[in-house]
N, C-alpha and C positions, 0 to 999 in steps of 0.2 A: 706548497707555495709560501714564500716568505712575505709577511705583511709588516712592513717597517715604515710606511709612509702614512702620516695623518694629514689630511687636507682640511683647512679651515678657510672660510671666506670672511674678509673684512669689508662687507659691502659687495656689490656685484662685479667690481672691477679688480679687486686685489685678493689674490690667493696666497695663503701661507702653507707651504709644504714642509712638514717637520719630520725629520729622519731620526729613527731610534732603533738600534739593533744591539741591545746589551750583550747578547750571547757572543757577538763578534767584536765588541768594543767599537762599533760603528765602522769596522772594516766592511767594504762594500762587496758582497757576493753578487754573482751574476743575476740571481733572482731579484735581488734588491735593486740593482741598477735597471733591470727591465721594468720593475714596478715604478721606479722613479720616472723613467722616461715616459711611460704610459700616463702617469698622473700629470706630468708637465704638459703633455699634448692635450689631455682631456681638459685641463684648466684653461689653456689657451683657446681651445675650440668652444669652451663654455662661456667665453666672454671676458676672461681675465686680461687686463691691460698690464698689470704688474704682478710678477711672481717673486715671492720671497722664499729662499731656501734656507731652512733652519734645522737645528738639532735640539732634542730635549734630553740628550744623554750628557750628564754633567762631566765636564772635562774634555769632551770630544765634540768636534764638528764632524764633518765627513772625513774618514780616514782612507788609507790606501786600499787597493783591491784586496779582497780575501784571497790569499795566495793559493789556497787549496784548489779553488776553481781554475786558476792559471795552470797549476801543476796537472790537474786532471785533464785539462784541455790538451796539454802537450803529450800526455800519456794515452790519450784516446779514451779516457774514462768519463763517467757521467758527471756533468756539472749541474749546478743548481738552476741554471737558466741559460738563455741563448748567449748573453753577453753583448748582443747587438745594441742593447740599451745604452751602452757607453756612448756610441756615436749618435744615437737618436737624442739622448739627453743633451749632449753638447749642441746639437743643431737646434733643439728647442730653446735652450738658454740664450742662443744667439739670434733667434728668430726675430725678424724685423717687426712682427706684430705685437711684441711684448717688450717690457723692460724687466730684466732680471736683477735681483738684489741678493747677494750672499750675506746672511745675517750670522756672522761667524762667532760662536760662543765658546769655543774651545780649540784644542789643537787640531790641525788638519794636515794631511800629508798625502803624497802620491796622487792617485787618481782622484781622491777627494779634493785636494788642493787644486788639481787641474779643472775640476768642475767649478771651483771658485774663481779661477782665472778666466773661465769662459763667461761668467756673469758680467753684466754691464757695470755693476757697482758692487763694492765690497765694504761692509761696515763690520769691524772686528772689535771684540772686547779686549781690554788691555792685557789680559793674561794669555791670550791666544798665541800659539807658536805655529809656524808654517815650515814644512819640510818637503823636499823631493828626495827621498831616501833610496831611490832606485839603484844608484851606483853601489850602495852597500849590499845589494843583493845580486850584483853582477848584471844589472839591467840598465836600460836607458829609459828616459821618459817616453811616453807613447802618444799622449793626447793633449799636448800643450804645455807640459811642465818645463820645457826649455823654450820653445818658440813663443808662446803667449807671454810667459814670464819675462822673456827678454824684451818684448815690446812694452810691457807695463813698467818694469823696474830698471831696464837697461841690461845690456849684455854682461857687464861686469858682475852685477848682482846675480843674474841667472847662472853665470858660470860658477860663482862661489857656491850657490845652493846645490846645483846639480852635480858638480865635480867633487864636493866634499860630503854631500848628504846631510850636512848639519842644518839645524833648525834656525829660523830667523824670527824675531819678535814682530808682533803686529805694528808696534810703533815704528820700528826701523823701516818696515815695508811701506808704511804710510808716508814716512819722510821721503822715501824713494819714489813714491807715486803709484805703487801697486795696490794699496789699500786707500779707500777714499776718506775714511775717518775711523778713529779709535774712540771707543766709549767705555764706560765703567762696566765692571763685571755685572752680568744680568740685564744689560740694557740693549743688546744688539737687536733683538726682535722689535722692541718698542721704537728704537731709533729708525729702523728700517721701515716700520709701519707708518711712522709719521711722514717719512719721505715718500713712501709709496702712495699715500693718499693724495699728495700733491701731484705726483707724476701721472697718476691714473687719469687726471683731467686734461692732460696735454693733448694736443691735436694728434690723432692716430696717423694722419698723413705725414705730419712733420716728424713724428717719432720714427716712422718707417724710413723716411728719407734720410734722416740723420744717421740711423743705424747702417744704412747702405753706404753713406759717405764714410763713416768710421771704418767699416769693413774694407772699403776700397783703399783707404789710406794705409791700412795694414799691408796690403798686397801690391801697392803701386809705388812708383816714384812720386816725388812731390808734384811734379808737373802733371802727371797723369791723374793723381788724386785731386788736384785743384780743378782740373778740367771736369772731372766727374762730379765734383762738389757743385760746380756751377750748373751742370746739366740737371742735377736733381733739384737744385734751388729753383730753377726756371719751371720745373714741373709742379712745384708746390706753391709758388708765389701767387698764382691766380685763383687758388681754391677759395671757397667761401669762408672757411675757418681762418685762413691766412689773412684774407682781406679784413674780416671783422677784427682779428687780433691786432692788425696794424692800425686800423681806425681807432680802436679803443686805446691803444698805447699812445698814439699821436695826440688824442684828446687829453690824456693824462699829462703828457708833456706840456701841451698848450695851456693847461690849467695851472702849471707851475710845479708839478711833481718832479722830483729829481730821480735819477736812475736808482739810487740806493733804496728809495721808498717804494719802488714798483717792481724791482727786478725779481723778487721772489713771489710775486702774486701770480695766480693762475691766469692763463689767457682766456 
């Protein structure tokens, strides 16, 4: 069994999952993705509200699949794990019960980049490079390297990356909307943790509703997405947390507070 995940808790609601596989330069073997998927599930079921996905291997975030496992699967030979963890991990990162943050501290590619695209938020260090190199191996992307990337950065950018296999900088992808912010080298985890501590206190009902709205908007026409957005809004508006949040916010407005002074405060 490959043990490549270290899990640390920053309080009861924020879990940091750190990946390191120096032997494979953070290429993700099947045993590793199975382990990651299990740890993501375990943290969520243990009460995590925010999950941070990080790497401790200098120069690398999560890289593409370890190709020997792919080849062994094609040839009917033994693999390091089931590989089902790819799909379980993606589902966990998108789960409405948590907010996932990719703390990207180095280069990421292929399946590793696809895990990053599946996260809700991406904070990348300035030196990080992103690539979908599948075409250079005669492959296509398989778990979001084209589809999710096109939604995040636009079809033209996704086409450039997947059809050429060339890397793209964190700053350019931030400018295009696929990365939320770019930080200095060594600061991705700290910046992600600062954000996570705020997000962990948001209403669980509202977070779940908003994640459903965002997912629906990816799969629907604007009219359909707007209708579903209103449906979820109506299901949340009468909850105790929503009522208290609105009352507190209205009181702040009534006392003279402006939007800029309260927009980043916890509900």
